[in-house]
N, C-alpha and C positions, 0 to 999 in steps of 0.2 A: 279399346280402339273405337270409342264412340265418335259420332260425327262432331267435328269442331270447325269453327270458322275463325282461324287464328289471324290476328292482325296486330302489327307492332308499329306504333306511331314513333316517328323520328323527326328531329328538327335540325336543319342546317342553318348556320349563321354566317353572314358576311357583312362587310361595310359597303353600303350601297352608293356608287358614284352618282346615281341620279337623285339622291337625297342628301347631298353634302356629306357623304360617307357615314351617315347614321347607320347604326346596326339594325339589320333586318333578320327576322327568324322565318325560315321557309319550311313549312311542314311537308313531310313525305311519309310514306307508309310501306311496310313490307307485309305481304300476305302469304299464306300457305294454302294451296289447293286442298280442300277437305278429303278428296279421294287419294291423290297421289303424293301429297306433301310437297310438291314442287312450289318454289317461291315465285312471287311476282311482285311488282312495285307499282305504287300510285305516285306519279311524279309529273313535273312539268304541267301542273294542272292550271295554273293561272292564265286565263284568257285564251286558251287554245280553241280554235275552231277551224273546220276544214276550209281551205282556200279553194275557190272555184277553179276548175280546169276546163279549158275549151278543147274538146276532142273533135270538133266538127271537121277540121281539116284532115285529121287522121282517119276519121270514118269514111270520108269521101275518097281519100287516096287508096284505102284498102279494099274498096269495092272492086276495083280492077284486079282481076286475077284471084278473087276470093274463092277458095275451093269448096266452100259450103253454100254459096249462092245457088239458087235453083237451076240456072242455066249451065252450071258446071258440075254440080255434085255427082251426078250419075256417071259422068265421063272420067272424072279424076280420082274418085274414091274407090278403095278396094271392096271386094265382096267376101262374105263368109263362106267357107267350105260347107257343103250341106250336112256334114256330120257334126258340125258345131252349132249351126243355126238352121234347123230344118225349114223347108219351104212354108210349112203351115204357121210359122212364127212371123213371116213377112209377106212379101209380094212375089215370092218365087224367084227372086233375083239375087239372093244372098245378102239382103238387107232387111232390117226391121223398121216398120213404119207405124206410127200412131199419130193421126192428125197431121200437124205440120212437122212433126219430128221424123227425121231419117237417121237411123243408127247404123254405123258402118265400122269395120275394123280400124284400129288405130295404126296409121303408117309408121309411127314411132312408138311401138308398144312398151308399156311399163312392166308387163309380165306376159306369161304364156297366153292368157286370155284377156285382151285389152281392146277397148272399143271407144268410139266417140259418138255421142248423141247430139246431132245438129238440131237445135231446138225450134228454129223458126225458118220461114222462107225469107223474112226480112234480114238484111245484112246487119242492121243495128236495131236493137230494141231498148228504149230508155228504161232505166231502173223501175220507174213507176208504171210501166206498160206491160209487165209480165202478169198476164191474167191467170186466174186459177186454171182455166182450160189449157192454156199454153204450157203451164208448168206440169199439169196432170199428164198431158201427152208425153212430155219428155221423161218423166219418172216412170210412167207405165211402160214405155218402150224399154227403158233401162231394166225394169223388173223382168220383162219378157226375155231379154237377152240373158240375164243372170239365171233365170229358170232353165234356159237351154244349156248353158255351159256348166251348170252345177252337176250335170251328169258326168262330167269329165273329172279325172283325178286332179288333186292339188288345187281345188277351188273352194276351200273351206270358208273363206271370207269374201263377200261381195262388196266392193268399195265403189262409191260414186262420189265425185267431187266436181266443183264448179269454180272456175277462175273467171270472174267477170271484169273485163276491161284491164288495161295494162298495169295499173297499180297493184293488181292481184297476182301478177305474174302471167296473166293471160297472153297467149301468142296470136290469137285471132280476135278481131272485133266481133265477128259473127257469133252469136251466143251458142255455146255447146257445153255438154257435160263430158267429163272423163270417167271411164269405167274400167275396172279390172277385177278379176276374180283370182284369188291367190291363197296359198297356204302360209305366206309371210306378210302379215297385214301392216307392218311398219311399227316404228318405235312407240308412237303415242298410243295407238290402239292396244298394242301388247302390254304397255304399262298400265293402261286402264283396266284391261282384263285381269291382269295379275293382282292389281290393287282391289278390284271388286271381289275376287276370290278370297283374298286375305280378310277383307271386311266381313264377308259372309261366314267364313270359318270362325272368326273371333266373336262376332255378335249374334250369329244365327239368324240374321235378317239381311235383306238386300240394302246395300248402300243407296241405290237409286230410289227405292221406296222411302227410305229415311230422308234423303235429300229433298224429295218432293214434299213430304210431310212438313219438314222443318222450314223450307222456303215458304210454303203456304202459311204456316203459323207466323213467321216473322214478317212476311209481306214486303220486305225491302227490295227484293230483286224480281218479284213476280211480275209478269207482263200480262199473260192471259192463260185461261184454262178451258179446254174443251172436253168432249166426251172421250176422246182418244189421245189427247196430247196435252202437255204442260209446257209453257213457254216462260223462260226466265233468263236474266243475264247471269253470266258466270262469275262467281266470286273472285276467281283469278282468270283473267282473260288473256288470250294470245294476241288480241288487237289493242291498239291504242285507245279505241273508243268503245270497248266492252263487247265481248262476244254474246250472242244469243244462243241459248240451248233450247231445242225442241225435244222433249223426252216423251217416249211412248210406253206408258205403263203396260207391263205384262207382254210386250212384244220383244222379239229377239232379233229378227233379220228383216231385210227389205223384201225378200222373196215370200215371206209369210205374213207380211203386213196386210191387214184387211183393206178392201177398197175404200170403205168409209173413213178409215184412218188416213189413207193417202189423200183422199179428197179434203179432209180437214187440214192436213199439212199444207196442201197447195193453196187453200184459201188463206191460211195464216201467213204463209210465206209471201203471197202476193200483197197482203195488207202490210206486212213488215217492210217489204222493199219500198212500198209507197211512202211509208213513214220515214225511212232512212233517206230517201231521195229528198223529202221535204226538209230534212236537217242538213242537206248539203253533201251527203255521202254519194259517191259516184262509182265505187268499186268495192268488191268483196270477194272472199273465199267462203265456200260452203262445202262441208263434208259430212258423210254419214258414218256412224260408228256402230257396227253391228256386233252381236255375239254369235253364238251358234244355237241351233234349235234345242240342243240337249242341255244347255247351261241355264241354271236357275238363278244365277247371281248377277246377271247383266240385263239391262233394258236397252233396246235400240234407241239411239238418239242422233240428232244432227246438230252441228255447230256452225253458226254463221259468224264470220269475222269481218267487220267493215275494214276496208283498206283505203288509205289516202297517201298522197305525197306530203311528207312533212314540210318540205320547202319546195313548192312547185316551180318556182322561177329557175331553180337549178336541178330540177327533177330529183330532189332528195327523197328517197324512199322512206317508208316508215319502219324499215328493218335495218338495224345497225349491228355492230359487233356484239352488243349486249344480248340481242336476241339470237343472232345467227351463230355466234361462236360460244357464248356463255350459256345459251339456252335460257336466258332470263328475260321474261316479258315485262313490259311496263305499260301502264295505262295512264293517259292524260285526262281521263274522265272516269270517275268511279262507276262501278256497275250499278250502284244504287241510284245515282243521278241518271244514268242511261235508262234504267227501267222506268223511272218517272216520265221520261220523255217519250217512251214507247207505249205507254198504257192507253193511248188513244186508238189502238188497234181494235176493230169491232169484235164483239163477242163471237167466239167460234161456235 
């Protein structure tokens, strides 16, 4: 069960009406994720680029009545009971605060312990304006919340994710993180944990250590490496435009992540978001994938997936039946090309 980067080149043929019906050969590719074995495709590559979308009208329209803006947030958001979030974690009012971030219970919870971290006082923060300090406050508040609720039963996994702007499925323009602690972490994380355990049992080594070592050797998908983190594009992405993985060697969970590692992540993420904005990306999903403190076969990692409208003039999303029903992702940009375009990120 050694680490393998499987890819299978294929060619589709048709008679092209734009070239007097001359035969054309169009390359495509099927890949398999080296951890889970799930397949993904590289297709639709020719000439794709994100089309600009003007969100200005939507931003202004949603300021009115936004529950996360400073003039409303304390009046319309709920508070945590003191047995869940003690007063010493916040301001004594059942909320957690760090810098500009205010963290409150989720009115529409995903699980028994579910929260929202409102990241800024500003209703809209452009993609390239998320400073390391703004990000650090949001994730530090999230970690403080998780440390409080992990005293409760059925909080084995602490999950944090971010939907930025409508193409990501975000329901508010005002930037915020979604958080929940649970004993049922969802299909993707469960699949990764099971596959990591199988690899460890078969090889006697960590998949994640082997992945980092092999990606560093090959260099095709590496973006940046710091003291605490390794950044690379995913061999099989869930995004059309290539996911970025941030892997934290020897770390297991967000609640045990050292402050220096969190600081490095926030600096790297701020730089990455700036680079994506320069490429025309305007929306993304980000999620953390933890293990548990007692597991030796998993390293904490985060995955960022750029999101776009495939056809903005009719609000065509980038998720079709292929992804949603078949569970088959496809990429219009290879992860190798994406990595080359992101290596201008400053050294961490």
